[in-house]
DOVEXTOR-538989 format. One record per residue (C-alpha): residue in three letters; x, y negated, z negated. Coordinates in Angstrom, 3 decimals, always signed. Example, Ala and Ser with C-alpha at 12.3 -4.5 7.8 and 13.67 -1.06 7.14 Angstrom:
 resn       px       py       pz
  ALA  +12.300   +4.500   -7.800
  SER  +13.670   +1.060   -7.140
END
This chain:
 resn       px       py       pz
  UNK  +19.989   -3.195  -23.528
  UNK  +20.430   -3.446  -19.763
  UNK  +23.411   -1.926  -18.045
  UNK  +25.821   -4.322  -16.384
  UNK  +25.146   -5.370  -12.805
  UNK  +27.975   -3.104  -11.607
  UNK  +25.984   -0.116  -12.879
  UNK  +23.176   -0.765  -10.376
  UNK  +23.311   -0.726   -6.596
  UNK  +23.305   +1.413   -3.456
  UNK  +25.232   +4.712   -3.331
  UNK  +28.982   +4.300   -2.996
  UNK  +29.880   +7.651   -1.453
  UNK  +28.625  +11.120   -0.526
  UNK  +29.088  +12.306   -4.103
  UNK  +26.482   +9.800   -5.255
  UNK  +24.132  +10.722   -2.406
  UNK  +24.417  +14.342   -3.579
  UNK  +23.545  +13.165   -7.099
  UNK  +20.429  +11.453   -5.717
  UNK  +19.391  +14.682   -4.008
  UNK  +19.869  +16.567   -7.280
  UNK  +17.587  +14.067   -9.058
  UNK  +14.931  +14.409   -6.340
  UNK  +14.991  +18.201   -6.683
  UNK  +14.460  +17.894  -10.430
  UNK  +11.839  +15.130  -10.169
  UNK   +9.727  +16.252   -7.203
  UNK  +10.400  +20.016   -6.963
  UNK  +11.948  +19.453   -3.543
  UNK  +13.752  +22.382   -1.931
  UNK  +17.261  +22.083   -0.444
  UNK  +15.617  +22.146   +2.999
  UNK  +13.274  +19.315   +1.999
  UNK  +16.237  +17.301   +0.786
  UNK  +18.198  +17.844   +3.982
  UNK  +15.271  +16.515   +5.998
  UNK  +14.898  +13.605   +3.599
  UNK  +18.572  +12.703   +3.990
  UNK  +18.294  +12.603   +7.789
  UNK  +15.325  +10.240   +7.643
  UNK  +16.599   +8.015   +4.851
  UNK  +18.239   +4.634   +5.281
  UNK  +20.824   +4.986   +2.532
  UNK  +21.141   +1.216   +2.354
  UNK  +17.643   +1.135   +0.854
  UNK  +18.555   +3.448   -2.032
  UNK  +19.320   +2.030   -5.451
  UNK  +21.040   +3.901   -8.282
  UNK  +21.490   +3.279  -11.979
  UNK  +24.765   +4.636  -13.330
  UNK  +25.201   +5.437  -17.001
  UNK  +28.701   +6.176  -18.285
  UNK  +29.860   +6.759  -14.736
  UNK  +27.079   +9.215  -13.872
  UNK  +24.065   +8.603  -11.627
  UNK  +21.154   +8.645  -14.035
  UNK  +18.277   +7.408  -11.866
  UNK  +17.372   +6.479   -8.315
  UNK  +14.691   +4.842   -6.205
  UNK  +14.081   +3.716   -2.633
  UNK  +12.854   +0.307   -1.524
  UNK  +10.997   -0.589   +1.638
  UNK  +10.651   -4.120   +2.997
  UNK   +7.315   -4.545   +4.744
  UNK   +4.193   -6.677   +4.866
  UNK   +0.715   -6.390   +3.394
  UNK   -2.440   -8.153   +4.576
  UNK   -4.239  -10.536   +2.220
  UNK   -6.850  -12.963   +3.453
  UNK   -5.773  -12.443   +7.057
  UNK   -2.115  -13.246   +6.430
  UNK   +0.814  -10.839   +6.144
  UNK   +2.576  -11.253   +2.805
  UNK   +6.162   -9.930   +2.533
  UNK   +6.235   -7.114   -0.028
  UNK   +8.749   -4.667   -1.428
  UNK   +7.457   -1.117   -1.531
  UNK   +9.039   +1.159   -4.145
  UNK   +9.120   +4.944   -3.883
  UNK  +11.122   +8.006   -4.811
  UNK  +11.693   +6.879   -8.397
  UNK  +13.468   +9.669  -10.233
  UNK  +15.477  +10.131  -13.429
  UNK  +17.845  +13.005  -14.080
  UNK  +16.533  +15.274  -16.875
  UNK  +19.592  +14.530  -19.049
  UNK  +18.867  +10.797  -18.877
  UNK  +15.142  +10.855  -19.640
  UNK  +13.579   +9.380  -22.753
  UNK  +16.277   +6.688  -23.031
  UNK  +14.651   +3.776  -21.183
  UNK  +16.599   +4.573  -18.009
  UNK  +13.649   +4.218  -15.610
  UNK  +12.615   +0.918  -17.174
  UNK  +16.123   -0.484  -16.785
  UNK  +16.310   +0.790  -13.201
  UNK  +13.081   -1.002  -12.304
  UNK  +14.108   -4.236  -14.020
  UNK  +17.328   -4.306  -12.016
  UNK  +15.415   -3.753   -8.786
  UNK  +12.851   -6.456   -9.528
  UNK  +15.564   -8.995  -10.300
  UNK  +17.309   -8.152   -7.033
  UNK  +14.264   -8.448   -4.780
  UNK  +12.957  -11.583   -6.486
  UNK  +16.345  -13.196   -5.881
  UNK  +15.929  -12.285   -2.201
  UNK  +12.676  -14.253   -2.149
  UNK  +10.146  -11.417   -2.122
  UNK   +6.862  -12.660   -3.662
  UNK   +5.242   -9.269   -4.320
  UNK   +6.055   -5.587   -4.910
  UNK   +3.776   -2.548   -4.605
  UNK   +4.021   +1.153   -5.425
  UNK   +2.099   +4.347   -6.039
  UNK   +2.625   +5.298   -9.707
  UNK   +3.330   +8.810  -10.913
  UNK   +2.843   +7.332  -14.386
  UNK   +1.311   +3.956  -15.222
  UNK   +2.924   +3.020  -18.578
  UNK   +6.424   +2.781  -17.054
  UNK   +5.342   +0.323  -14.381
  UNK   +3.141   -1.690  -16.678
  UNK   +6.193   -2.245  -18.896
  UNK   +7.861   -4.084  -16.005
  UNK   +4.813   -6.085  -14.926
  UNK   +2.875   -3.935  -12.443
  UNK   -0.885   -3.423  -12.683
  UNK   -3.608   -1.590  -10.790
  UNK   -4.306   -3.461   -7.571
  UNK   -6.129   -1.179   -5.127
  UNK   -6.972   +2.364   -4.128
  UNK   -6.240   +4.969   -1.478
  UNK   -9.294   +7.148   -0.840
  UNK   -9.571  +10.529   +0.839
  UNK  -12.453  +10.660   +3.331
  UNK  -13.816  +14.083   +4.352
  UNK  -16.464  +14.539   +7.026
  UNK  -17.786  +17.824   +8.458
  UNK  -16.724  +17.954  +12.108
  UNK  -20.259  +19.030  +13.008
  UNK  -21.514  +15.631  +11.748
  UNK  -19.188  +13.560  +13.908
  UNK  -20.892  +13.867  +17.264
  UNK  -22.366  +10.867  +19.056
  UNK  -23.621  +10.504  +22.619
  UNK  -20.847   +8.109  +23.613
  UNK  -18.515   +9.249  +26.408
  UNK  -18.274   +6.022  +28.381
  UNK  -14.763   +4.829  +27.566
  UNK  -11.779   +6.553  +29.077
  UNK   -9.958   +8.785  +26.611
  UNK   -6.416   +9.995  +27.230
  UNK   -3.265  +11.153  +25.426
  UNK   -1.041   +8.433  +24.007
  UNK   +2.296   +7.941  +25.749
  UNK   +5.465   +6.251  +24.517
  UNK   +4.703   +3.201  +26.672
  UNK   +1.449   +2.682  +24.719
  UNK   +3.078   +2.020  +21.355
  UNK   +3.025   -1.789  +21.593
  UNK   -0.664   -1.782  +22.547
  UNK   -1.421   +0.686  +19.730
  UNK   +0.382   -1.546  +17.223
  UNK   -1.591   -4.572  +18.419
  UNK   -4.838   -2.593  +18.136
  UNK   -4.012   -1.597  +14.556
  UNK   -3.090   -5.167  +13.619
  UNK   -6.396   -6.555  +14.905
  UNK   -8.175   -4.351  +12.381
  UNK   -5.652   -4.223   +9.527
  UNK   -5.368   -7.984   +9.085
  UNK   -9.005   -8.028   +7.947
  UNK   -8.581   -5.081   +5.532
  UNK   -7.370   -6.389   +2.187
  UNK   -4.183   -4.604   +1.142
  UNK   -3.471   -2.664   +4.339
  UNK   +0.148   -2.573   +5.406
  UNK   +1.595   -4.733   +8.133
  UNK   +3.390   -1.652   +9.395
  UNK   +7.032   -1.398  +10.347
  UNK   +8.980   +1.490  +11.882
  UNK   +8.919   +3.577   +8.693
  UNK   +5.131   +3.519   +8.352
  UNK   +4.529   +4.208  +12.047
  UNK   +6.854   +7.204  +11.830
  UNK   +4.745   +8.564   +8.974
  UNK   +1.677   +8.248  +11.220
  UNK   +3.190   +9.724  +14.389
  UNK   +5.759  +12.153  +13.034
  UNK   +4.939  +13.251   +9.489
  UNK   +7.390  +15.600   +7.820
  UNK   +5.498  +18.878   +7.980
  UNK   +2.972  +18.529  +10.821
  UNK   +2.761  +18.143  +14.569
  UNK   +0.586  +15.143  +15.428
  UNK   -1.106  +14.370  +18.746
  UNK   -2.344  +10.899  +19.637
  UNK   -5.271   +9.855  +21.840
  UNK   -6.591   +6.443  +22.795
  UNK   -9.719   +4.972  +24.324
  UNK   -9.535   +2.190  +26.904
  UNK  -11.990   -0.406  +28.127
  UNK  -11.685   -3.100  +30.752
  UNK   -9.533   -5.219  +28.415
  UNK   -7.190   -2.391  +27.420
  UNK   -6.866   -0.257  +24.286
  UNK   -9.955   -0.445  +22.070
  UNK   -9.151   +2.378  +19.673
  UNK   -6.994   +5.395  +18.977
  UNK   -6.577   +8.431  +16.760
  UNK   -3.589  +10.476  +15.633
  UNK   -4.417  +13.938  +14.353
  UNK   -2.924  +17.271  +13.318
  UNK   -4.707  +20.609  +13.360
  UNK   -4.164  +22.331  +10.012
  UNK   -4.736  +26.097  +10.246
  UNK   -7.280  +27.809   +8.018
  UNK   -8.713  +31.345   +7.950
  UNK  -10.189  +33.084  +11.006
  UNK   -8.750  +30.640  +13.565
  UNK  -10.521  +27.727  +11.918
  UNK   -8.661  +24.476  +11.289
  UNK   -8.975  +21.153   +9.532
  UNK   -8.427  +17.934  +11.465
  UNK   -5.826  +15.946   +9.557
  UNK   -6.214  +12.393  +10.860
  UNK   -3.095  +10.352  +10.114
  UNK   -4.684   +7.221  +11.585
  UNK   -7.906   +6.220  +13.331
  UNK   -8.764   +2.678  +14.420
  UNK  -11.510   +1.179  +16.568
  UNK  -11.806   -2.487  +17.527
  UNK  -15.247   -2.186  +19.199
  UNK  -18.442   -0.264  +18.367
  UNK  -18.287   +1.715  +21.594
  UNK  -14.696   +2.737  +20.846
  UNK  -15.727   +3.867  +17.363
  UNK  -18.530   +6.034  +18.768
  UNK  -16.237   +7.458  +21.461
  UNK  -13.618   +8.458  +18.899
  UNK  -16.246  +10.104  +16.699
  UNK  -17.502  +11.991  +19.756
  UNK  -13.947  +13.169  +20.460
  UNK  -13.486  +14.401  +16.897
  UNK  -16.927  +16.023  +16.975
  UNK  -15.947  +17.944  +20.116
  UNK  -13.713  +20.068  +17.868
  UNK  -16.786  +21.570  +16.164
  UNK  -16.368  +25.126  +17.467
  UNK  -13.296  +25.760  +15.276
  UNK  -12.804  +22.514  +13.377
  UNK  -14.221  +22.425   +9.845
  UNK  -13.627  +18.941   +8.442
  UNK  -11.936  +15.744   +9.552
  UNK   -9.847  +14.192   +6.789
  UNK   -8.312  +10.735   +6.685
  UNK   -7.479   +8.005   +4.170
  UNK   -8.727   +4.466   +3.710
  UNK  -11.079   +2.519   +1.495
  UNK  -14.536   +3.007   +0.043
  UNK  -15.785   +0.615   +2.733
  UNK  -14.645   +2.743   +5.715
  UNK  -16.597   +1.288   +8.689
  UNK  -16.767   +4.539  +10.689
  UNK  -19.004   +6.093   +8.032
  UNK  -21.811   +3.692   +8.986
  UNK  -22.148   +5.495  +12.310
  UNK  -22.802   +8.952  +10.833
  UNK  -26.300  +10.384  +10.888
  UNK  -26.242  +11.934   +7.400
  UNK  -24.528  +11.349   +4.052
  UNK  -22.744  +14.684   +4.104
  UNK  -19.270  +13.203   +3.768
  UNK  -17.197  +12.554   +0.645
  UNK  -15.053   +9.594   -0.343
  UNK  -12.790  +10.460   -3.256
  UNK  -10.088   +8.456   -5.000
  UNK   -6.693   +9.876   -4.080
  UNK   -4.557   +7.432   -6.054
  UNK   -4.554   +3.868   -7.240
  UNK   -1.639   +1.686   -6.203
  UNK   -0.101   -1.031   -8.337
  UNK   +1.281   -4.498   -7.569
  UNK   +3.786   -6.783   -9.266
  UNK   +3.784  -10.547   -8.717
  UNK   +7.474  -11.455   -8.461
  UNK   +7.034  -15.180   -7.831
  UNK   +3.741  -16.743   -8.934
  UNK   +3.871  -19.808   -6.707
  UNK   +5.290  -18.057   -3.632
  UNK   +2.802  -15.190   -3.820
  UNK   -0.244  -17.448   -4.128
  UNK   +0.923  -19.706   -1.310
  UNK   +1.870  -16.810   +1.017
  UNK   -1.532  -15.154   +1.228
  UNK   -4.558  -16.238   +3.220
  UNK   -7.715  -17.653   +1.656
  UNK  -11.342  -17.893   +2.786
  UNK  -11.561  -20.917   +5.130
  UNK  -14.658  -22.223   +3.396
  UNK  -13.381  -21.679   -0.158
  UNK  -12.106  -24.590   -2.196
  UNK  -11.246  -25.045   -5.831
  UNK   -8.644  -25.738   -8.481
  UNK   -7.545  -23.168  -11.045
  UNK   -5.394  -23.999  -14.071
  UNK   -3.345  -20.938  -15.001
  UNK   -1.101  -20.078  -17.915
  UNK   +0.971  -16.984  -17.110
  UNK   +2.966  -14.705  -19.379
  UNK   +5.868  -12.752  -17.851
  UNK   +8.277  -10.725  -19.994
  UNK  +10.916  -10.398  -17.245
  UNK  +10.984  -13.636  -15.253
  UNK  +11.072  -16.951  -17.174
  UNK  +10.395  -18.667  -13.831
  UNK   +6.883  -17.181  -13.881
  UNK   +6.243  -18.174  -17.471
  UNK   +4.020  -21.116  -18.263
  UNK   +1.391  -23.267  -16.594
  UNK   +0.534  -23.550  -12.912
  UNK   -2.158  -25.370  -10.954
  UNK   -3.556  -23.490   -7.953
  UNK   -5.327  -25.698   -5.408
  UNK   -7.105  -23.985   -2.492
  UNK   -8.610  -25.752   +0.517
  UNK   -8.963  -25.104   +4.264
  UNK   -7.636  -21.541   +4.042
  UNK   -4.362  -22.443   +2.302
  UNK   -3.049  -22.820   -1.238
  UNK   -0.697  -25.194   -3.007
  UNK   +0.806  -24.320   -6.393
  UNK   +2.409  -26.854   -8.728
  UNK   +3.796  -26.680  -12.231
  UNK   +1.788  -28.042  -15.130
  UNK   -1.924  -28.368  -15.659
  UNK   -4.186  -27.478  -18.553
  UNK   -3.753  -23.685  -18.710
  UNK   -7.480  -22.967  -18.905
  UNK   -7.042  -19.365  -17.721
  UNK   -4.434  -17.491  -19.780
  UNK   -3.269  -14.080  -18.578
  UNK   -0.299  -11.774  -18.228
  UNK   +1.385  -11.434  -14.842
  UNK   -0.051   -7.895  -14.715
  UNK   -3.611   -9.183  -14.663
  UNK   -2.627  -11.816  -12.119
  UNK   -1.708   -8.946   -9.771
  UNK   -5.175   -7.413  -10.122
  UNK   -6.788  -10.794   -9.484
  UNK   -4.469  -11.521   -6.553
  UNK   -5.483   -8.444   -4.562
  UNK   -9.166   -8.685   -5.472
  UNK   -9.079   -5.361   -7.307
  UNK  -10.524   -6.849  -10.508
  UNK  -12.703   -9.880  -11.066
  UNK  -11.900  -12.570  -13.597
  UNK  -15.228  -11.868  -15.276
  UNK  -14.428   -8.155  -15.728
  UNK  -10.919   -8.860  -17.017
  UNK  -12.265  -11.374  -19.515
  UNK  -14.914   -8.923  -20.688
  UNK  -12.141   -6.422  -21.525
  UNK  -10.063   -9.050  -23.320
  UNK   -7.369   -9.034  -20.630
  UNK   -7.546  -12.761  -19.959
  UNK   -8.891  -15.804  -21.746
  UNK  -10.746  -18.484  -19.825
  UNK  -13.735  -20.810  -19.979
  UNK  -16.799  -20.123  -17.843
  UNK  -15.945  -22.787  -15.280
  UNK  -12.482  -21.283  -14.644
  UNK  -13.945  -17.794  -14.285
  UNK  -16.412  -19.083  -11.720
  UNK  -13.622  -20.729   -9.709
  UNK  -11.562  -17.532   -9.828
  UNK  -14.569  -15.475   -8.727
  UNK  -15.091  -17.772   -5.768
  UNK  -11.449  -17.834   -4.681
  UNK  -10.097  -14.398   -5.538
  UNK  -12.886  -11.836   -5.684
  UNK  -13.314  -10.661   -2.094
  UNK  -13.095   -7.454   -0.046
  UNK  -12.136   -4.309   -1.944
  UNK   -8.359   -3.761   -1.550
  UNK   -7.265   -0.400   -0.178
  UNK   -4.383   +1.218   +1.626
  UNK   -4.301   +3.891   +4.325
  UNK   -0.553   +4.585   +4.164
  UNK   +1.658   +6.364   +1.657
  UNK   +5.306   +5.373   +1.322
END
């Protein structure tokens, strides 16, 4: 049984903030010093607590941001820092915490929520499903050299931040699942918790064409790893110039490491296949509002079709039942009713929505029921670029 609404909400006082810190220490093995730094960075208004018999039993943090789908930024609620006090575990506390949060953010109008799961069964119980991946990319620094030195390269200054953001957006909007970054995400790029990051950009006649933020992580015998918190190029010459810059660290640099998708474009410019792309973690998505989510995202401009859905949702009756999705000219319209030719749980709708799973694959595993014609329409409309994410949150 759910706790009453009064049992859920932001912290009321410093005593409850201290209780949150205690939960984080138990849940994530954070030190007191880690927690003090966390408290300074945290917007306490974005914390949510579940109280049981007057005690804080669980906590999480929410982050309002955007995520790119089909060239459009969809408002999403990111969820992180989910923790349950050891004395409250095994009692359904985390499930109730998440249900309260999802009701709150759906009422605000958020169409979608995303998170990185420490455990999948918990989040599947409240309607999340696998929706994309974050991949670790490792390249020997000695393999990064090119002959390109034409563009001007210089250190990033504070006045460059707007141009850097615009440069990132030009690329990110075409990468399915990448964040439409706000202040929190940019801080993680430029000022991560435990590293000193330096930024460099390359300029052409029209302005900023690419940039890189990197940290030098010490290893043995003066060697170091290049920890790249972000690297973006909007032109081929900028991409080659940035690779040349990273390759110039070859005397002491061992590997360059960054995160992205399996389709990382920079890897096409390398001479040899001596790099690795390894899954770091899958992320999950939860469709909060079926109609709003489908209408908020972008669609291929040349794609057209009608899909009759029948959705099951254990938490939101508003998502339950039949919907007709009509796509034309890069936009979607969703109405109630229809024939329900494709029957699926809201979890599987999340995987379809991001393009992580195809309708054909889900049907083959018994995770949706549909006729061949409906599967073909879904393949045409929803199975596109592989969804990924560069950022953690």
